[in-house]
N, C-alpha and C positions, 0 to 999 in steps of 0.2 A: 615444590616451587612451580608457579605458573609460568607459561611461556609468553605471556602478554607483554607488549611494549606500550608504555603510556607516556604521554606528554602532559605536563602540568603548566598552564599559563596562570601565574599568580604573582602580583607585584608586592604583596606583603610578605616580608621575610619569615615571620613567625608562621603565617598560614601556609606558606610554601613548605617549610620544614615539617609542619604537622601533616600535610597531605602526603609528603614523601614517607613519613613514618606509617601513616594509615595504609599506604600501598604495600610497604614492607610487611605490615601485620597481616595483609591479605596474600602474602607469599608472592608479591610482584616486586622484582628488584631491577628490572630493565626500565629505568625511568629517566626521562629527559625533563629538566626543570628550567623554566624560562620566566624571568621577571617582566618581560615585555614581548610584544608581537614581533619586533625585529629579531630578537634573540630566538624566539620560537621558530621563525621561518628559517633562520640560519641553521639551527639544530636539525630541522626536518630535511633541509637540502643536503646536509652532511649524512644524515642517518638514512634517508630514503623513505620515510613514512613510518607511522606507528599504528597500532591497533586502535587505541582510544586516546582522545585528547580531552583533558579536563580544562574547561575554559571559564575563567573568571570574566565578568562582563565589564565592570567599571575599573579603570586604571588610568594613570597618567599617560598621555599620548594616545596612540591607536588602541582601541579597546577590543574586547572579546568578539564583538560583531565583525570587526575587521579580520580577525583570525579565522572565524567561521567561514566568511566569504572566501578567504584564501584556500581553506581546506576543500570547499565545494569546487573550486576551479582546478585545484592541483590533484585532488584525490589522495592527499598524503595522510589521511586518517580514515579508518573504516567506520568509526563511530565517535560520538561526542557526548560528554557529560557536562551540563551547564551548572556551574557552582557560583552562587552570588548571594549577596545580602539584599538584593532588589526584591520587590514584592513578587509573590508567586505568579500573579497575572502577567507581570513583565517577563519573568522567566519562561512562562508558557508561550508567550508571544514570540520570544526569541527562538524557542524550540520549533514552533510552527514555521517560522521563517527559514530555519535551517533545513527542515524536512522538505520545504518547497524547493530548496536548492539541491535536493538529492542526498542529504546527509542523514544517516541513521542517528537518532537521538536516543540514548539509553535512558535519560531521565534528567530531572532538575533537582539540585540539592540546595537547601538553604544553609548559609553559613551560621554558625560553625557546623561543619559536617561531622559525622561519626564514621568510624572505621566499618561498623556494621552496615550502615546505609550505603556507603561506597561499595562495600563488598557485594551487596545485593545487586547493584547495577552491573558490576563486573561479572557476576554470575550469569546475569541475563545475556550479556554479550557472548559469553562462552557457550551458553545453551543455543543461541542463534547460529553461531558460526561452527558448531561441531557437526552440523548436518552436511552430508557430502554434496547435496544439490542446493546449497544456499544460493538463491537467486540475487542476493544483495552483496555478494562477496567481491565485486569488482569496483575499482575506483569510480567516482561519480562525475568526473568532468565530461562536458558535452562534446560529442564528436561531430565533425562535419561530414557531409556526404562523401567528399573526396577522401577523407580518412577511412571511412567505412568501406568505400568501394574505390580503391585507388586505381583499379584497372578499367573502370567504366569509361566507355568511349562516348564522344559527343553523339547526340541523336537519341532515339528511343532507348529506354532502359530495359534490360532483360529482367522483367519482373519474375518470371518463372524460376530463374536461377536464384534470385534473392529469396524468394518465398521458401525455398528449402531450408534456409537458415532461420526463418521466423518460426519460433516454437511458442508453446503456451505452458505456463504454470497454472495450477488450479488451487484456489483457496476454498476449503470447505465452509459451508454455512450450516449452522445448527439452530435448533430451537432452544428456548431457555432450559428445557429438560435434557438437552443433549442429543435429540433425534437429528440425524443427518438429513438436511433438506435439499442439498445440492451443492454445487461448486460454482465459483466465478472464474472465468478464464482471464488470465493476465498475460499479456504478450511479453515475450522476451526475444532477444536476437542472439542466437548461438553463433557468434562471430568466429571465424577461423583464426583470427589473430588476437582479439581482445577477450575472448571467452563469452560467458553468459552475461549479456547486457540488459539492464533495466530500461524502461521507456524514457526516463529523463535523459539518458545518454544519446538516444538515437531519434526520438520522435521529432524534435525540431528539424533535423536533417531530412527526414522523410516528408514532413509537411512542406518543406521548401521545394521538393521535386515532385510533389503531387502523388505520393505513394500511400497516403493514408487509407484510401478506399480499398486497394488490393490487400493491404495489411489487415484491414478489418474483416474482409471476406475470408482471408486465410485463417484468422483466429476463430471465426465462426465455424469453419469446416473442421478445425481441430477439436473444438468443443463438442460438436455433434458426433464426431468419430468416437470420442470418449464415451458419450452417452450410448452409442451403439455397442461398444465393448462391454459396458455395464449390463446392457440388455442380454447379451450373449452369455455373460459369465454369471450374472445374478438373477436373470429372468425379469428384470425391471429396468427401464431406461432411467439414467441418472439425470435429474434436472440440472441444466447448465445456464449460466448467465454470461452474456457477452456485451462488452462496451461497444456502442454503435457510434461511429464518427458522424458528426452532423452532415458531412458531405454526402453520406449515403442516403440521407432522407431527401436529398434533392434529386435522386435518381427516380424517374417516373415508375420504373418497374421494381423498386426496392422490395415491396411487400411480396410481389409475385416470385422474386428470386428466393426470398427466405422460405416461402411456403414450398417452392419447388425442391429445395434442398431437403426439407423435412420429409416430403413425400418420397423422394428418391431413396432415402435411408429408412423409410417406413417408421418414422418417429412421430409420436403425437405432438401437436403444437404446444401442448400444455407443459412440456419439459423445457421450453425455451423462454428465457427472460432476456429482453433487449434493454440494456441500460443506456439511456440517453443523457449525455452530460448536460447539466444545466448551463444555459448560455443565453445572452441577449439575442433575440431573433425576432424578425417581423412576424406578423400574423401568418400562420401556416396557410398555404394554398389549399383549395378545396380537395385537389387530388392527393395532396400529402396527407391530409386528415383522413380521407377515404382509405388510403393504403394502411395507415396505422390502425384504423378501426377494423379493417379486414383482418389484420393480424390478431387483434383482440377477440373478434368474433370466432376465429378459428381456435383460440385458446392460449395464444402467447401472452406472457406477462410483459407489460410495458412499465419500466421503472425510471423515475427521475433520479439521476445519479448526483452525488455531491450536493444534495439539497441545502441551500442557504449560503453557498460559497460563490455562486455565479452572479451575474448582473440581473437576471430576470426574476428570481425569487418566485413570488406567488403568480406572476403573470404567466410564466412558462407552465406552471402546474395547471392553470386554468385553460391554457391553449390546447393541450394535447390530452388524449384519453389514457392517462396514466392509471395503473392499478397498484403501483408500489412506490414507496418513498424511501430513499436511501440516505441515511444520515452519515456524513463523512467522519473520518477518524479524528480530525482536528478538534471536533466538538466533544469527543468521547475521552481522549487521553487526559488523565488527571481530573476527570469530572467530579470525582469524590471530594477533591480538595478545592474545587472552583464552583461557587454557587452560580456564577454567570453562565457557565457551560451547562449546568443542570437546568437552568431556566430556558436556555435556547433549545436543548433537546426535548424538554417537557413540552415546550410550545410546538415543536415540529410534530411530536407524537400526538398531541391534541388535534392539530390540523389533520393528520392522517386518519385519526379515528372519526372525526366529523365528516371526512370525505370518503370513508369506507375503504381506505388504502391500507395495504399491508406495509409493515415497517421492517427495514433491514438496517442494522447498526454495524458500521465498520469500526475497526481500530480497537476492539476489545482486547487489551493486552495484559491486563492483570485481574486478580480476583476482585479488587476494589472496583475496577471498571465494570465487571460483570454484575456485582451487587448493585451498583449505581443504576445500571440500565434496568435491572429487574424491578427496582423500586418504582420505576416510572411507567411500567406497563408491559404488555406482551410485545415481543419483537424477535426477529431472527438475528443471529449473531455471526460476525466474522471477526477474525483478528488472531494475533499470535497466541492468546490465551486458549484459543480453540486449536489452531494449527497454522503453521507457516505455509506459504504457497508451495505446492508439490508438483514435481514433474509428472507427466501423464501416467507413466508406468508405476508410480507410487500411490496413486489416488485410491484405486480399489483395495489394495492391501491396507491402506490407512483406514478406510471405511470399515473393513472387516475387523481390524484390531479395535477400532473405536466401539463397534457394536458389541464385541466380546467384553470390553471393559464396562459398558453400560449394563450388560446382562449379569455381571458378577453379583452374587448374593451379598447383601449388606452394603452395597455401594450407596453412598449418599446421593440423593436426587436433588440436592440443593445447588449443585454445579454441573455443567456439562462435561 
């Protein structure tokens, strides 16, 4: 018997009974059933939260979107499965909206669902949450700065004290053939009360008090430290990628500070990728462009992150000296079943090839995602199909184990 607790939101009595039986067939017996959003919220308030919520979308009165928004604010479900007779494109749009609110979406199921398909999604939940350092294991409600730092006094904030709680997880990046190409640093807050927090829970609070720049420098230093550890242990520095807040580009000495850190640690600039989030921005000043070009000349990679999701699109790509284009996860998830997503990704990869840019694809979570990307051309891959984000002390052991698997005789080279 599984220890999962599941909530079903479904207003059709027959469908509700069928889903309950499917969960029982998958050895899940701790089930809350609700025919409407009000009943679901009442059950959650009494129960105190569930592992997975299965949400129908269309119903009388408040719909599944209403419950998803409530779950995002309350943190009363660790993950969601979207179940509906709506078109697949609508389900994927709802899934994207849920993820933007910080909810883990295990997948979308078309009615009528099967016990096998439901079981597969539940298996993926258990796989994700069996890891001891799961960075997505905490509720997803947004915290204010007063909640995060209740003892902070008026006046200047003690950044050095906070910085000791800011840590990084690292998600591996591999080639289509499975070669480890590096890792991306993903910030987390190891909070003394709330545990390991993901950015959606604390980033708005830090933005509000002007701490994004010190947070970014902290993550950069953690990433470079990991690269140094790899150099000492493996004889080769590990390539690392770091998200750069737009505020840092406004610092006149930004490039000099980056290069100084690399020089101090005796790391070659080629190991560092700076990922700049796509955003609407005025024409860059001459000194800004000069600084970014200096980083490129020294060997750093400059990546446009989340290409296609911001307001600037092609304009931003033409403004700055990028050498890499990063396609976001929302275009990749479910691409095998969505021709529109395939068209968007194919277009982005064509732009990259024409501009001689490398391509990194995020959000590769299934074998279908992997094959869909492979059909469109050469790219580097990130996503749960490769590896979940890892704490720093797990990165080098993971790389060693991955390389051993790659070297096994008879291993298929069709997947990483």
